[in-house]
C-alpha positions in Angstrom: 33.1 11.9 22.6 32.0 13.0 19.1 30.6 10.1 16.9 30.6 12.2 13.7 33.2 11.4 11.0 35.4 14.0 9.4 33.7 13.2 6.0 30.3 14.4 7.3 26.9 12.9 8.1 26.3 11.6 4.6 29.4 9.4 4.4 27.8 6.1 3.4 29.5 2.8 2.7 28.3 0.6 -0.1 26.5 -1.9 2.2 24.8 0.9 4.1 23.6 2.5 0.9 22.3 -0.8 -0.4 20.4 -1.4 2.8 19.0 2.1 2.7 17.9 1.8 -0.9 16.5 -1.7 -0.3 14.5 -0.5 2.6 13.1 2.4 0.6 12.2 0.2 -2.4 10.6 -2.4 0.0 8.6 0.4 1.7 7.4 1.9 -1.6 6.4 -1.5 -3.0 4.4 -2.4 0.1 2.6 0.9 -0.2 1.8 0.3 -3.8 0.6 -3.2 -3.2 -1.6 -2.1 -0.3 -3.2 0.6 -2.4 -3.9 -1.9 -5.2 -5.4 -4.4 -2.7 -7.6 -1.6 -1.2 -8.9 -0.5 -4.6 -9.7 -4.1 -5.5 -11.5 -4.7 -2.2 -13.4 -1.5 -2.6 -14.5 -2.4 -6.1 -15.7 -5.9 -4.9 -17.5 -4.3 -2.0 -19.3 -1.8 -4.2 -20.3 -4.7 -6.6 -21.6 -6.7 -3.7 -23.7 -3.7 -2.5 -25.1 -3.2 -6.0 -26.1 -6.9 -6.2 -27.8 -6.8 -2.8 -29.7 -3.6 -3.8 -30.8 -5.2 -7.1 -31.9 -8.3 -5.2 -33.9 -6.2 -2.8 -35.6 -4.3 -5.6 -36.4 -7.5 -7.5 -38.0 -8.9 -4.3 -40.1 -5.8 -3.8 -41.3 -5.8 -7.5 -42.1 -9.5 -7.4 -44.1 -9.4 -4.1 
């Protein structure tokens, strides 16, 4: 029992190729969106830390 085709391993039909490309594009877009969201969250976190540090310093100076 040999499941390989005489055309070879890379014998794709149109629907199979569309699914493969669609999956690759979806995977890549999810990766890009996750990186963008991470960068945005990191920027917000750093800004929050800076605000907290500035607030602590202003309390020290005022007391």
